N, C-alpha and C positions, 0 to 999 in steps of 0.2 A: 449659296443654296439655301440660305436662311432666308433669304430675301422670296424665293420662291416657295420655301413653305410656309411663309405666315400668310400669303396671298390665299393660298387654296380653301382654309374655310371658309373665306369670303367668295368665291368665288362660288363652293358649292351652295352658300344659301343665295347669291344671286340667280342661282341655276333654277334650287327650288322655288323661291320666290314668283319667277316667271313661270313655273308652271304652275304654280297652282293656283298663278293671276290668270293665266289661258284656260285653266278647268274653270272656274270661278264664274267666268264669264261665259262658256260655253253652256253650262247649266243655267246661267242665269237667260242666255238667250233661247234655250229651249223652253223657259216656263215664257216668254214672253211669244214665243212661237206659237206655244199650246193658249195661249189665252187669246191671241188674234183669232186662229183658226174657230176657237169655242168662248166664245163671249158667255160672263155669267148667263144672261138674260137664254142664252140658247142651251146652254147646260140643264138649267133649273125645268125649261119648258118641253127640252126634248129627251137627253141624255137619261137624267136620272129615272123621271118617269116610266122611260122605257126598259132600264133594268130592274126600277124596284117592280112592275108589271109582272118582267119575266121571272122574278125569284118569286111571286107570287104564286105565277102558275106553275113554277116547279115545285111548291109547298103541298098547293092543293092538289095536283097531280098525283104527290106520296100518298097525302089525306084519303084519296082515292081509291087509290091501289092494297094501302096495308092499313089503312087507320088512323088514330093519334101517332104510333108507334113508325110512319111510315111518314106521316106529315113533320116530326120532329128530325128523323133521317134526312129527308129531301132539304128542311132545311138549312142545315150544319153543313149539305152539298153545295146548296144554292148559293149561300155565301159566297165559296169558291170560287162555282161559276163565274160569279157577278164581276170577278178580276181579270175575266178573259176578255171585257170589251178593252179595258185601257193596254191590259197585259201584254193579251197579244198583238190584236188589231192594230190598237192605239202605238204599242213600239214599232210595229213591220212597218207602220205609216211613215217613219222616222228617217230611213233610208231610203223609201221609195217615194218621200215630197219630194229630196236631194236630187234624185236620178231623174225624174220629169220635169223638174223646175229649171234645173241645169247647171246648179251650181257644185254636182258632185265632181264635174274635172277641176274645179277649181280649187277643193279637198286636196284634191293630189296633189296641190304645187304648195300647199300649206306647211308651215313648220309642225303642227298637230296633227299624227295620224288620223285618218277619216275614222277607224274603227273607234280611239277614244268620242269624235266629235259625235259618232251616232249616240255612244254610251251617255255622254254626257248632257245632248239633248233631251235621252229619254227618261233620264231623270225625273222629268215633267208628268210624263206621262207615268209612271209611276207611282208618282204621289198622287195624282187624278182616280189612278185606279185602286190606291189605298183607301181616297175621302169616298169613292161609290161604292168600293165593299162596305162600309161603316154604315153610310145611307141605307144600304139594303139591309144591312142587318136588322138596324132598328125599324124602319118603315116594314118590313117583311113581319117582323117580329109580333109587332103590332096588330098588323091587320089581318094577320093568320090565324092569332089567338097562341103565337108561339114566346111570347115576352116572360115567362118562366124560364127556358131555355135560354133566352136571350140576356137573362140578367146571370146566367151563370158561366158566362161566355166570355167574362173579365178575364180569366187566366191562360186563356188559350189563344186570345187575340195574337201575344206575339210569334205562334205557331201560324196563324194566319197571314202575318209579315212576312214570314218566310215560303209560304207557298207564292206570294206576291213578288216575292224576290224572282223565286225559279219561274214564275209563270211572265214576268217580264225578258227575263233570259231567252226563255222558250220565244218572245216575238221578236227581239234580236235577230236570233239564231232562222227563223224562219225567214224573216227579208232577206238573210246573208245569200240565202239562195235562189231566191224567187226574183230578184228585184232585175229590172230590165226584160224577162219573161214572157212579158201583154200577160201575165196568170197570177200577178200578185196577190190580190183580192180572192182568186180560186183558191190560193196556195191557205195562205191565213185565216180564212173561212174555213177551209177545209181542217185544220190543225185543230181550231178553235170548237169545232163539234169533234174530232177526235179526243180532244183533252174531257169534253164533256160526257161522252158516250163510254170511255174507258178510265177517267179515274177513280170513281166509283163514289160520284157525288149524286149520283142517283140512283145506277145501278149497286145493289149491293155486294162485297168484293164477293166471289165463288159462283155468283149466277151463270156467267158463262167463262172458260179458262181463257180461251182466246185474249177475251176484253182485260184477263189479269195480265197478260201476257203482255199486249200491248203498254198497259198502263205504266208498268214497274219502270218506264224511262219516259213518260210523261209528270210536267208538273201538275202538283195539288194532291195525287195519289198517296204518295205514304202520310204527306203533312196532313191529311183529312182521315188516316187511319191512328196517328198520335191524337188530334182534336175528340174521336173520339174515342179512344181509349183513355184518356185523361177523364172526358165527363163518365168514364165507366169505372174509375178509380184503377186502370190497368197502366202497364209500362209504357212510354212514348218515346224515351230519348231516342231508340235505336231507331224507329221513324222519321224522327226530327230530322237526325245525320244523314239519312237515307233521300229527302227530300232535299237538302242542301249538297250533297252531291251530285242529285239529277239538277238541281240549277246549275251549278259549277261547270256539268256537262255540257249542258247548252250553253253557258256563257262562251265556253272555250272553244268549242264547235262555230259562234259566232263571230269569236275571236278571230282563230284562222282563218276561216273564208274570207271573211273582209279583209284582211291584210294579204290573201293571197291573189283576192282579187282588183286591191290599190298595186299591186308589185306587177300583176299584168297587164293593169291598162297603163302603167310608167312603160313598162317594156312594149309594148306594142301601139300607143298612142290612141288606144280606143277605151271609152267607158264601158265597155258592151257589160253587164253582169253575166251573157251566158258563157 
């Protein structure tokens, strides 16, 4: 009995060490895969300019619609919409690539659940989306004359980070029910534009009740309310908590659906997600 008891901590440490090693390797592979598909030259020449021009366009549209105040309103929201590229589309591509390239069926036989593989490899997309957001924040702030607003955003950057996390969770959840249906591009692009339309980034809350209702369960909605409230000197904590809850809800949805699909695939011998 004494010998058995003395070995338990060592076994526990070994199991934790192995799990940590696997997780680290998954995340590392995710970054290598991202850099392989998105070399720095491609990122600098195509991805960043596109996102910067998009952000500048939204800010200028806000100026046309409502003058300087509209430009500032749009600037704060456009920064969050930059997260949709890596957070929604990029995160969705992680399991989509596995499905169409073929390794998904091999993941089912691995020691690490496919769900955790997707989450771990998606860390690279999350990191890329945060960098893209910061690039747009600075570039659009300078190009559109919003540099004064840009300089005040330091205290609210953690809120934008929360938005980035909830956006990435939504991207994974989106992929969990669209992979294999040959409609994943339409589905995650549709979710991207739904977020832009309903999260209050560009259309002020209260403009259309239907958009507000849909926006309550979408990422960025509550986070942007918190950002604007902080800058106005108002309360913000409740909205940040709601943003966290929305992100956790999307994350849980993705976890359940990926787990259900993996169990179905093992049971039926088919790796179809339909």
